C-alpha positions in Angstrom: 48.2 115.6 11.9 51.5 114.5 10.4 51.4 112.5 7.1 54.2 110.3 5.9 54.3 109.7 2.2 56.5 107.0 0.7 57.1 107.3 -3.0 57.8 104.4 -5.2 56.0 101.7 -3.2 54.0 100.6 -6.2 57.2 100.3 -8.3 59.0 98.5 -5.4 56.1 96.0 -5.1 56.1 95.4 -8.8 59.8 94.8 -8.7 59.5 92.3 -5.8 56.8 90.5 -7.7 59.0 90.3 -10.8 61.9 88.9 -8.6 59.6 86.3 -7.1 58.9 84.9 -10.6 62.7 84.3 -11.2 62.3 84.3 -15.0 66.0 84.9 -15.6 67.0 82.1 -13.2 64.6 79.6 -14.6 65.7 80.4 -18.2 69.4 80.0 -17.0 68.5 76.6 -15.5 66.9 75.5 -18.8 69.8 76.8 -20.9 72.4 75.0 -18.7 70.4 71.8 -18.9 70.2 72.1 -22.7 73.9 72.7 -22.9 74.8 69.7 -20.8 72.3 67.6 -22.8 74.1 68.7 -26.0 77.5 67.7 -24.5 76.1 64.2 -23.9 74.7 64.0 -27.4 78.2 64.4 -29.0 79.5 61.3 -30.6 83.2 60.6 -30.6 85.0 60.1 -33.9 83.9 56.8 -35.3 86.3 53.9 -34.6 86.9 51.3 -37.2 88.4 48.9 -34.7 86.4 45.8 -33.9 85.0 45.2 -30.4 87.5 42.8 -28.7 84.6 41.3 -26.6 83.2 39.6 -29.7 86.3 37.3 -29.6 86.6 36.9 -25.9 83.1 37.0 -24.5 80.6 34.3 -25.6 77.5 36.4 -24.5 78.7 39.4 -26.5 79.5 37.2 -29.5 76.0 35.5 -29.4 74.4 38.9 -29.1 76.4 40.2 -32.0 75.4 37.4 -34.3 71.8 37.4 -33.2 71.5 41.1 -34.1 73.4 40.6 -37.3 71.0 37.7 -38.4 68.0 39.8 -37.4 69.2 42.7 -39.6 69.4 45.0 -36.6 73.1 45.7 -37.2 75.3 45.7 -40.3 78.9 45.0 -41.0 80.6 47.3 -41.3 78.7 48.9 -38.5 76.9 52.2 -39.2 75.7 54.4 -36.4 71.9 55.0 -36.2 72.2 57.9 -33.8 69.6 56.4 -31.5 71.6 57.3 -28.4 71.9 60.9 -29.5 68.2 61.3 -30.1 67.1 60.0 -26.8 68.9 62.4 -24.5 66.1 64.5 -22.9 65.6 67.2 -20.3 62.7 66.9 -18.0 61.8 69.9 -15.8 60.4 69.3 -12.3 59.4 71.6 -9.4 58.1 74.2 -11.8 61.4 74.5 -13.6 63.7 74.7 -10.6 65.1 71.2 -11.3 66.2 69.9 -14.6 66.8 66.1 -15.0 68.8 64.9 -18.0 68.2 61.3 -19.0 68.4 58.8 -21.7 65.9 56.0 -22.3 68.1 53.9 -24.6 68.5 50.5 -23.0 72.3 50.4 -23.7 73.0 54.0 -22.7 74.6 53.0 -19.4 77.1 50.7 -21.2 78.1 53.6 -23.4 78.0 56.7 -21.2 77.6 55.8 -17.5 80.8 56.1 -15.5 80.1 53.0 -13.4 78.8 50.8 -16.2 80.7 52.0 -19.3 82.5 49.2 -21.2 86.2 49.4 -21.8 85.6 49.5 -25.5 83.4 52.6 -25.2 85.9 54.2 -22.9 88.8 53.5 -25.3 86.9 54.8 -28.3 86.3 58.2 -26.6 82.7 58.1 -25.3 82.2 60.8 -22.7 80.4 59.8 -19.5 77.8 61.7 -17.6 80.3 62.2 -14.8 82.9 63.6 -17.2 80.3 66.1 -18.6 79.5 67.3 -15.0 83.2 67.5 -14.1 84.1 69.5 -17.3 81.0 71.7 -17.7 79.1 71.6 -14.4 80.8 74.7 -13.0 80.0 76.6 -16.2 76.3 75.7 -15.7 76.5 76.8 -12.0 78.1 80.1 -12.8 75.5 80.9 -15.5 72.7 80.2 -13.0 74.6 82.2 -10.3 74.9 85.2 -12.7 71.2 85.0 -13.5 70.3 85.1 -9.8 72.5 88.2 -9.4 71.0 89.8 -12.5 67.5 89.0 -11.3 68.0 90.6 -7.9 70.0 93.6 -9.1 68.1 94.8 -12.1 66.0 92.1 -13.7 
């Protein structure tokens, strides 16, 4: 009777099991999401110029004076960093999908490409689309490298 002995099967199966866990890739996804979140949390240099909408838009003017009387804003304006603190990363599909979001009601007016006001654009606020355009390929490349690393040698 002929016997065929294959050596290293146990090690091979262990390696395949390790690859199936994709730890390096999931870590890279998390790191990329955290990096993009950090880019969105950056505030532009503070502008001392007044918002021109207070003069030209009655709704904005009423809102400004309402919040001023209620003590919710001060003149001169001081940032409270509320927008910065509310950028979050939520992981879905067991870490294969990272969703970056902000629950601040006015976040879209400040950092959403479609809704950003001219004032925020002019004062240097980066939009979500700009972050993806500038840093998205960097995130993709780091995840791609993690996939190659995972498959090649863990």
